[in-house]
C-alpha positions in Angstrom: 0.0 0.0 0.0 1.1 3.6 -0.6 1.4 6.0 2.3 -1.2 8.7 1.4 0.5 11.3 3.6 3.7 13.0 2.6 4.1 10.9 -0.6 7.3 11.6 -2.5 7.1 10.9 -6.2 10.1 10.8 -8.6 9.1 11.9 -12.1 10.9 10.9 -15.3 10.3 12.6 -18.6 12.0 11.4 -21.8 9.5 11.6 -24.6 11.5 13.7 -27.1 14.7 15.7 -26.8 14.7 16.8 -23.1 15.5 14.7 -20.1 13.5 15.9 -17.1 13.7 14.6 -13.6 11.8 16.0 -10.6 10.6 15.0 -7.1 7.1 16.1 -5.9 6.1 15.9 -2.3 2.3 15.8 -1.6 2.7 18.0 1.4 5.6 20.3 0.5 5.1 20.5 -3.2 8.0 20.4 -5.7 11.3 19.5 -4.0 13.6 19.5 -6.9 13.7 19.4 -10.7 16.6 18.9 -13.1 16.5 19.2 -16.9 18.9 18.5 -19.8 18.1 19.8 -23.2 19.5 18.2 -26.3 19.1 21.4 -28.5 22.8 21.6 -29.2 23.0 18.0 -30.1 20.3 18.3 -32.8 21.0 21.8 -34.0 23.3 20.7 -36.8 20.4 18.5 -38.2 17.7 21.2 -38.0 15.5 18.9 -36.0 15.4 16.0 -33.6 17.2 12.8 -34.7 15.3 10.0 -32.8 18.3 7.6 -32.4 20.6 10.4 -31.1 17.8 11.5 -28.7 17.5 7.9 -27.3 21.2 7.5 -26.7 21.4 10.9 -24.9 18.6 9.9 -22.6 20.6 6.8 -21.7 23.6 8.9 -20.8 21.7 11.6 -18.8 18.8 10.0 -17.0 20.6 8.3 -14.1 23.0 11.3 -13.4 19.9 13.7 -13.4 18.1 11.4 -10.9 21.2 11.6 -8.7 21.2 15.4 -9.0 17.5 15.7 -8.2 17.9 13.6 -5.1 20.8 15.7 -4.1 18.8 18.9 -4.6 16.0 17.5 -2.4 18.5 16.2 0.2 17.0 12.7 -0.2 18.2 9.2 -0.7 16.6 6.7 -3.2 15.1 4.9 -0.3 13.2 8.1 0.7 11.2 8.0 -2.5 7.7 6.5 -2.2 6.8 6.0 -5.9 8.1 6.6 -9.4 6.2 8.1 -12.4 7.5 7.9 -15.9 6.3 9.1 -19.3 5.1 6.3 -21.5 3.6 8.2 -24.4 3.0 9.9 -26.7 6.4 10.6 -28.1 9.4 9.0 -29.8 9.3 5.3 -29.1 13.0 4.9 -28.4 13.2 7.9 -26.1 10.1 6.8 -24.2 11.5 3.3 -23.7 14.6 4.7 -22.1 12.7 6.6 -19.4 10.1 3.9 -19.0 12.8 1.2 -18.7 14.8 3.1 -16.1 11.8 4.2 -14.1 10.1 0.8 -14.0 13.4 -1.0 -13.2 14.2 1.5 -10.4 10.8 1.1 -8.9 11.1 -2.7 -9.0 14.6 -2.7 -7.4 13.4 -0.4 -4.6 10.1 -2.3 -4.1 8.1 0.9 -5.0 4.8 1.4 -6.9 5.2 2.8 -10.5 2.8 4.6 -12.7 3.0 5.2 -16.5 2.0 8.8 -17.4 0.5 10.3 -20.5 2.8 13.1 -21.7 0.0 15.5 -22.6 -1.8 14.9 -19.3 1.4 16.0 -17.7 1.3 19.3 -19.7 -2.3 19.7 -19.0 -1.8 19.5 -15.2 1.4 21.6 -15.1 -0.4 24.8 -14.1 -1.5 22.9 -11.0 2.0 23.4 -9.7 1.5 27.1 -9.5 -0.4 29.2 -6.9 -3.1 30.0 -7.4 -4.0 26.8 -9.3 -7.0 26.5 -11.6 -10.1 24.7 -10.4 -12.1 22.1 -12.3 -13.8 22.3 -14.7 -11.9 24.3 -17.3 -11.0 24.5 -20.9 -7.4 23.7 -21.8 -5.4 24.7 -24.9 -2.5 22.3 -25.3 -0.2 24.0 -27.8 3.3 22.7 -28.6 5.5 21.4 -31.4 3.6 18.2 -31.7 0.0 19.1 -30.5 -2.6 21.8 -30.8 -5.7 20.7 -29.0 -8.7 22.3 -27.2 -9.8 20.0 -24.4 -12.7 20.2 -21.9 -11.4 19.1 -18.5 -13.9 18.1 -15.9 -11.5 16.2 -13.6 -8.2 14.4 -13.8 -8.7 11.8 -16.5 -12.1 13.2 -17.6 -11.2 14.8 -20.9 -13.3 15.6 -24.0 -11.5 16.7 -27.1 -13.2 19.8 -28.6 -10.9 20.5 -31.5 -7.4 19.8 -32.8 -5.1 20.7 -35.6 -5.8 18.9 -38.9 -2.1 19.2 -40.1 0.8 21.0 -38.5 0.7 21.8 -34.8 1.3 25.5 -34.0 4.8 24.9 -32.6 5.7 22.9 -35.7 4.5 25.7 -37.9 6.6 28.2 -35.9 9.7 26.0 -36.4 9.1 25.4 -40.1 8.5 29.1 -40.8 11.6 30.0 -38.8 13.7 27.6 -40.8 12.6 29.1 -44.2 13.5 32.5 -42.7 17.0 31.2 -42.0 16.7 31.2 -38.2 18.6 28.7 -36.1 17.1 25.7 -34.4 14.9 25.5 -32.4 13.1 28.1 -34.5 10.0 28.9 -32.6 11.5 31.1 -29.9 13.9 32.7 -32.4 10.9 33.6 -34.6 9.1 35.2 -31.7 12.1 37.2 -30.8 12.5 38.4 -34.4 8.8 39.3 -34.5 9.4 41.9 -31.8 11.2 44.2 -34.3 8.6 43.5 -37.1 6.1 46.0 -38.4 2.6 44.7 -37.5 1.0 46.7 -40.3 3.1 45.7 -43.3 1.6 42.2 -43.9 -1.6 40.5 -42.9 -1.6 36.7 -43.1 -4.8 34.6 -43.1 -6.4 33.4 -39.9 -7.0 29.7 -40.9 -10.5 28.2 -40.3 -11.8 31.1 -38.3 -14.3 32.0 -40.9 -16.2 28.7 -40.3 -17.8 27.1 -37.2 -15.9 24.6 -35.1 -12.8 24.4 -33.0 -10.3 22.6 -35.3 -7.1 24.3 -36.4 -4.9 24.3 -39.5 -1.5 25.9 -39.7 0.3 24.3 -42.6 -1.0 26.9 -45.1 0.5 29.8 -43.1 4.0 28.4 -43.7 3.3 28.4 -47.5 1.9 31.9 -47.3 5.0 33.1 -45.5 7.3 31.5 -48.1 5.3 33.0 -51.0 5.4 36.4 -49.3 9.2 36.2 -48.7 9.9 35.2 -52.3 7.7 37.9 -53.7 9.1 40.7 -51.5 12.7 39.6 -52.1 12.2 40.2 -55.8 10.8 43.7 -55.2 13.8 44.6 -52.9 11.8 47.5 -51.3 13.2 47.0 -47.8 16.3 45.4 -46.2 16.3 41.6 -46.1 16.6 41.7 -42.3 13.5 44.0 -41.9 11.6 41.9 -44.4 12.1 38.8 -42.3 11.2 40.6 -39.1 7.9 41.8 -40.7 7.1 38.3 -42.0 7.8 36.9 -38.6 5.5 39.4 -37.0 2.7 38.8 -39.5 3.1 35.0 -39.0 3.0 35.2 -35.2 0.0 37.6 -35.2 -1.9 35.1 -37.4 -1.2 32.1 -35.2 -2.0 34.0 -32.0 -5.2 35.5 -33.4 -6.3 32.1 -34.5 -5.6 30.5 -31.1 -7.4 33.4 -29.3 -10.5 33.2 -31.6 -10.8 29.4 -31.1 -10.3 29.7 -27.3 -13.0 32.4 -27.1 -15.4 30.1 -29.0 -14.6 27.2 -26.6 -15.1 29.4 -23.5 -18.4 30.7 -24.8 -19.7 27.3 -26.0 -18.9 25.6 -22.7 -19.9 28.5 -20.5 -16.7 28.0 -18.6 -14.7 31.0 -17.2 -11.4 29.2 -16.7 -8.9 28.6 -19.4 -5.6 26.7 -19.0 -2.7 27.1 -21.5 0.1 24.5 -21.5 2.8 23.2 -23.8 5.9 24.9 -25.3 4.0 27.6 -27.3 2.2 28.7 -24.1 5.4 30.4 -23.1 5.0 32.9 -26.0 4.5 36.3 -24.3 2.4 37.7 -27.2 0.0 34.8 -26.9 -0.3 35.2 -23.1 -1.0 38.9 -23.4 -3.7 38.4 -26.0 -5.3 35.5 -24.1 -5.3 37.5 -20.8 -7.0 40.4 -22.6 -9.6 38.1 -24.1 -10.4 36.4 -20.8 -10.7 39.7 -19.0 -13.4 40.7 -21.6 -15.1 37.4 -21.1 -15.1 37.8 -17.3 -12.8 34.8 -16.8 -9.2 34.0 -16.0 -6.3 32.2 -17.8 -3.7 30.0 -16.0 -0.3 29.1 -17.2 2.7 27.1 -16.0 5.9 29.0 -15.3 8.0 29.3 -18.5 10.4 26.5 -17.4 7.4 24.1 -17.1 5.9 25.0 -20.5 8.4 22.8 -22.3 8.9 19.1 -21.4 9.9 18.6 -17.8 9.9 16.0 -15.0 7.9 18.2 -12.6 4.6 17.7 -14.5 5.2 14.0 -14.7 5.9 13.7 -11.0 2.7 15.7 -10.2 0.5 13.7 -12.6 2.0 10.6 -11.1 1.0 11.7 -7.6 -2.6 12.4 -8.7 -3.0 9.0 -10.2 -1.1 7.1 -7.4 -3.3 8.9 -4.9 -6.3 7.4 -6.7 -4.9 3.9 -6.3 -3.5 3.5 -9.8 -0.3 1.5 -10.4 1.4 0.1 -13.5 2.3 -3.6 -13.9 5.9 -4.8 -14.0 5.7 -5.2 -17.7 6.2 -1.8 -19.4 6.0 -0.5 -22.9 5.9 2.7 -24.9 2.9 4.2 -26.5 4.0 6.6 -29.2 0.4 7.3 -30.2 -2.0 7.6 -27.3 -5.3 9.6 -27.4 -5.8 11.8 -24.3 -9.4 10.8 -24.2 -8.4 7.1 -23.6 -7.3 7.9 -20.1 -9.4 6.9 -17.1 -10.9 9.4 -14.7 -9.5 9.4 -11.2 
């Protein structure tokens, strides 16, 4: 049986190109978190190389666990349970974290719990104070996902809308690449957009002229490329300013689209609480526009701190605690689930 009081959960995140380890205490909150990013490793390739990502997780996971324990002034035997990401994500990377997490739990005689990566993101704002209260609408927006989800309770999720092609973060990265920006491109594009002229170009707001809550962002990348090629031939402004203006127009289009869809979801559900999570939720322009929209709607938006927007172990440790608290445990046999619908999870 699991001690319900003062439960310490070690969380392991290894779904893509970041190795995240954290320890969450049910009474004291987050005790420690460590993170290693593989950005430099994959930069030369312009994107994540799955085999290299898996190998780096093998090298980094155990040392990061040791560091997290040191930060929290704990020994391995002080841990009460272990949570690890088992999907969705890169199958090799997932197997590294799941293998280490499940093996460590077995060796210490501890319960283990397999965690859905996107549920971790969805619950990340719960680590903040004040935390959102159920029910709420969540916008999960990252390099791999763009989804609007109705959240009634942990595990009780209803998908309202999702991207039909590129995720918002993926569209940011692809557009940044065609502008010649370094990897990872999304943050670089947002930074460049700050010096762009917001009145020079206006890009489409995809699928906002029709009902529904689905998204489509692949066409914006093509629109940006066509605009760049056309304006380069005219040579009316400097190449640097042209790229900044395109970056601004692109960011404005994505942000406007996300805000419009969130407004629809809030009104349709009659819910006044909106949660944003995932890597793109760190975008300051998006946060400002969402806050303005929610103020007009008489509601409030909640976000994780910037360091918990991208992949991290803290969200996995917290999600693990919520599910372990409800009595869930994973069997000794483990696997990876690279494709795993959020709606398939059980309510706790």
